[in-house]
Every structure is written in C-alpha cells, then in structure tokens.
C-alpha positions as CSV (number, residue, x, y, z in Angstrom):
1,M,38.6,-17.8,-87.9
2,K,36.0,-18.1,-85.2
3,K,32.9,-19.8,-85.4
4,C,29.8,-18.1,-86.0
5,S,27.4,-16.7,-82.9
6,I,24.5,-17.8,-84.2
7,Q,22.9,-20.5,-82.2
8,S,23.2,-24.0,-83.9
9,C,24.9,-22.5,-87.4
10,P,28.2,-24.5,-88.3
11,G,29.5,-21.5,-90.3
12,M,33.0,-19.9,-89.8
13,Y,33.5,-15.8,-89.9
14,E,35.8,-14.8,-92.7
15,E,37.4,-11.7,-93.3
16,R,35.2,-9.7,-96.6
17,R,34.9,-6.5,-97.9
18,I,31.5,-5.4,-98.4
19,A,29.2,-2.6,-99.5
20,H,27.0,-1.1,-95.6
21,V,24.4,1.1,-96.4
22,V,22.7,3.0,-93.2
23,K,19.6,5.4,-93.2
24,Y,20.9,8.3,-92.1
25,H,18.6,11.8,-91.5
26,G,16.3,9.9,-94.3
27,E,19.0,9.6,-96.7
28,M,20.4,6.1,-97.8
29,I,24.4,6.3,-97.3
30,V,26.5,3.5,-99.1
31,F,29.7,2.7,-97.4
32,D,32.1,0.6,-99.8
33,N,34.5,-1.6,-99.3
34,V,34.1,-2.1,-95.4
35,L,36.0,-4.8,-93.6
36,V,33.9,-7.1,-92.1
37,E,33.3,-10.5,-90.7
38,V,31.0,-12.7,-92.8
39,C,29.7,-15.9,-91.6
40,S,30.5,-18.4,-94.5
41,V,26.8,-20.6,-93.8
42,C,24.1,-18.4,-92.5
43,G,25.5,-14.5,-93.7
44,D,25.6,-13.2,-90.6
45,V,27.6,-10.2,-90.3
46,L,30.4,-8.6,-87.7
47,M,31.8,-5.4,-87.8
48,S,34.5,-4.3,-85.5
49,L,34.1,-1.0,-82.8
50,E,37.0,0.7,-84.7
51,T,34.6,0.4,-88.3
52,A,31.6,1.4,-86.8
53,E,33.0,4.3,-84.8
54,A,35.1,5.3,-88.5
55,M,31.4,5.3,-90.3
56,E,29.9,7.4,-87.2
57,A,32.7,9.8,-87.6
58,V,31.8,10.0,-91.5
59,L,28.3,10.6,-91.2
60,A,28.7,13.3,-88.2
61,N,31.2,15.4,-90.8
62,L,29.4,14.8,-94.3
63,G,31.2,16.4,-97.3
64,K,30.4,15.7,-101.1
65,P,30.0,12.1,-101.3
66,N,33.0,10.1,-103.6
67,R,30.6,8.3,-106.0
68,S,26.6,8.4,-106.3
69,A,24.3,6.0,-107.3
70,P,20.8,5.4,-108.7
71,V,18.0,4.2,-106.1
72,Y,15.1,2.3,-106.9
73,E,11.8,1.3,-105.0
74,L,10.1,-1.3,-105.6
75,P,5.7,-0.8,-106.0
76,S,4.4,-2.3,-102.8
77,F,2.4,-5.5,-103.4
78,E,0.6,-8.0,-100.9
79,A,2.0,-11.1,-100.0
80,A,-0.3,-14.2,-101.1
C-alpha cells in the first residue's frame, strides 16, 4: 500500500473495485467492476494508465451495453 498523495491526508491507498461514471458525447457511461486504488481516509481515487486506456478503447468502439440503469435528476434548488 502507498500513502495518499493528498497533502496532509494520513490515509493509505487500498485496491477496490468501483463503478466509474463518465460523460461521453452527452451520455452517461457506467463502467462497473473497475480496479482502482482508493484512499482509506479521504476517498481519493487513483486509476492506472492501463485501466484508463481500456476504458478509452471501449468508448471508441461502443457497442450494445451489457446492462442499462435508470437515471434520475434532482430538481434545481438554491442553497440557503
């Protein structure tokens, strides 16, 4: 494990599998089961170059998605 790269954060990175969402040509694309490193304290996420390149390859050749999911938007509101 390596120390978190965020200044003054005492956390350590640990491997986890997450869902990663990107906006691509105005559409939300969800990558599930993505191996990343996440800080145990602040939640900072590190992704390997290989993982990022694999996602770019999928985006360049989008086919039919494996699954679909409903998307909900929260109504706009002004902060008090």
